[in-house]
N, C-alpha and C positions, 0 to 999 in steps of 0.2 A: 503494501499499500506508498509506504514508504518515499518507492522507487517510484511509482505512481505520479505519488503526488511531486515529488523535485522535476517529474517530466516533463512531465504539464510548462510548472513555469519555467526552462528552458526555452520552454516553447515559444510561453506566451511573448517571453526575454525581442523576443525577433519578434512575434512582430507588432511588438508598441507599436518603437518605432515608425513604420509604414504605416498606420494608423494616426499616428501625434502627425502625422505628413505639415510642414509650412504652406500652408493654402499660398500662404504671400508671397512667398522663393519660388517657389511654383511654380504661383506666377513672372515673379523677376528672372527667370532660367528659362522659359517656356522660348520655342526655339518661332514659335511667330512673332514678338521681336525680332528688329534688324542688325543689323549686326554696326552700323554706326552710333546706335539707340546702345546697345549693350556698353558698348567700346566710353561708357559715359559716366560706367554704373561705381566707376575705385573715385571720383567726384563731385555727382549728388544722392549720391548715398541717402537709395528707393527706398531697401529695406530700416532703415534705419530712423531716417526722416516719418517716413506712413507711418514706420509706430509706435517715434517719438508727441503722433499727431492725435493715434490711437484708433484709426482704425481695425473697423472690426469685417470681416467675411457678408454679415446679415442689413449690415448698415446702407441704407441710401445718401448716395452719397454723390453732391459734385463738383467739379471738373469748372472752372472758370478760364479763362480762356485753352481752353489746349490747345491754341502754338500746332502745329504739327503733333502730336499723339505722342508726344514721349512719355507722361505718366498714365497719358490713354490706353496704350499699351500693357503696359498692365494694371491697373485700377481695372475694364476689361473683364477681365477672362480671373484677377479675383473675387470679382463682386460679382457673379457672371449666375450664375444659381445657386443665390441663399439668399444677396441684395440687388441692389434697384444705382444705375450710374448715371451720372441725368451730364454730358457737356454741356458745358453756353460759353456758345463763344457768337461770334457775329451777326451778325444775320442776310440770312440768301439775299434778300430784297435790302439790304443798303447802299439807302448814299453816295458811302466811303466804300467807295469799286475794290480797295484795298483789302473792307472785310467779307465784300462776293464776292469775293476770289480766294477768301485766307478757306469762311465755310464752306465753297465743293470744294477744294480740296480737300476737306477734312472730311468730310459728306464718302467721298469719291473714295480714300484710306481706310473707314465702317464697312461699307462698300463692300470692298475686293475680299476680305476675310469676315463673313459672316457669320463661320463659326468660330470666333472672339466678339465677333463688337453688334452679333446681327441682337443684341438686348438694350445694348446702348441707344437712350434716352436723352435726343440732341433736341436743346433748349438754347435761348436767347439771352447773349449779358452783354450792352455791349452799350458802353457809362457814356453814358452826358444825354443816348439818343434812344433807347428801348431795351428790356429788361421783358421779358421770359420765359423764367423757367423752371419754377419750384411752386404749389400753392401755399400758405402762409403755414409756420409749425406744422414743418411734412420731411424735414434733412437731419437725420445725425451729424451731418458733415459735411465742409465747405470747401477748398480747398487750391489757393489754388498755387503755381509756379512762375517766378519774375516776376508781374503781368501788372504787379504798383505803378511799379519806373516808367510807365507806358503812359497809367489813366488817371500820373500825378497833374498833365503840362495838362486836362483841363478845369484845371484851379482845385486850392481844397472845397468849395459848396460840394463840386460834382460829385471830386471823392465822398466824399462826406456819402451824399444820399446814395449810391452805388454800395460802399458799405451797408448801413440800411437797410433796403433791398439784400442784405447779406442776412442777413442779426433777421430780419424779419422770413427768412426762411425754413431760417433751425427751430426746428425744438429745442422752447428749453433748457436747459445746461445740455443743449451744440454746440460743434466746438468748428470756429471758424482755422485752418494755416495758414499760415502764411512763410513763405519762402521768397526773396528780394537783396538786392549786394548791397550791400552794406556801405554804406558810407565812414571814415570816420570823424565821432566830431568835434575832431579839432579842423577841422576843414566844413570851410564850404560849401554849399550850399548849390548844383547846377545838372539839372534836368539829364542834359543837355549828356551830357555822364552816363545813365543810364543809372546809379548813386542815387541812392537812394539813408539818412541815418535814421538812426534806428525810430531816435526817439520821433523820432514826428507819425512814422506810420502807427508804430501800439497810440501817439495821439490822435489822429480821427480816427482808426477804426475803434477807440475810447468811446470816440464822441459817436460813434453812434448807438450808444447800448450794451458793446462789448468788453472784458472784463479780462485785463491780458494776467494769462493764467500759469504760464511758459516760456521762457527760450532754454535755446538744445544751441552747443555749438558744432552741432553735427557738420555742417557745412560748412563751416569759416575755413580762410585763408590766410593764415597772414602774411603769406610771404606780396599779399598783393596791396600793395596801398594804393588802391584808385584814385590815380594818377594820371594817366596816362591817354594818351594821346589817338583822338578814337574815344575815348571812352572805355566804357567798361570791353567795347565792342575788340580791343587791342585782342582780348584776352580766348583763349584756345572757348569757342570750335570754331571763331568765327574770325578770327587777323584782319582785323578788319586796315592795317596799314600793311597786308600780303607777307613781303619778307622781309622791309623797314625793323629789327631790330625782333624780327617773327623768334632765336631762339633765347632769347630777353626770356618774351612772353612763353616763349612756353614752359622755364623754369618755370614764373610763375605758376602758371596753370592755372583753372578756373576760375572767376571771384570771388568775395569772400563775401559768404550770405546770410544773412539774419534769415531765423527756423522761430518762428514763436506763433503761437496758438494761447488762441482767445477763445473764450466760451461767453452762449451766453447763460443771465444771470434765469432763473429758476424764479415760474413766482414764487410771491411771497404767501405763507400762508395767512 
């Protein structure tokens, strides 16, 4: 009898790791991801970032301004079976040609691989123009990666209005996760550089009703001095200055980034 029990325990010890397999790591290692995007994992830290922001596979998640879908490649398969992913970007009928082209390219990416993206819902989040992505109090987690420096060009009022839309979409206790290029506090702000002061971002988001819950240095890069010709785009992967000082920028790596976790306060009893 004792031998049978020992054998059963040993068998379980080999089975358990399979059942306990981390779904997020599986999504990150998926063969559907482009080689170009996978190559940036060491700089963007998707597992650590999403874990810090508290993602779970049964959540309703909004990804704001998904761009080319770098994070969508991870979020879509991770949330496909138990959760919901809403990718909210430019309006396909926008007055902005840039927004229309971006929306069309993103739609094409989704349609090209239904096995991964068939359950992704597409919404609109175009600051200063249109917001249509989720019902009030229906979302667990809203994410945006390296987008606030673009939205800030519309001014503080427009930015806070956009954050209020995010706030309204979240359930009480819901999380707003932000990653963006960080400007050192002792440097003068310049929106054209692509960098933002962390204190400014926090202040604008808290004006919409959020509370900063936690910061992380997951995406920090102390080599980045944030004072480059052509701004943040001088760094990889853009290399805006082409061959000029390319080796220097390659040695710096991708930008120093703030990683911020905000919470929509729960209703008071």
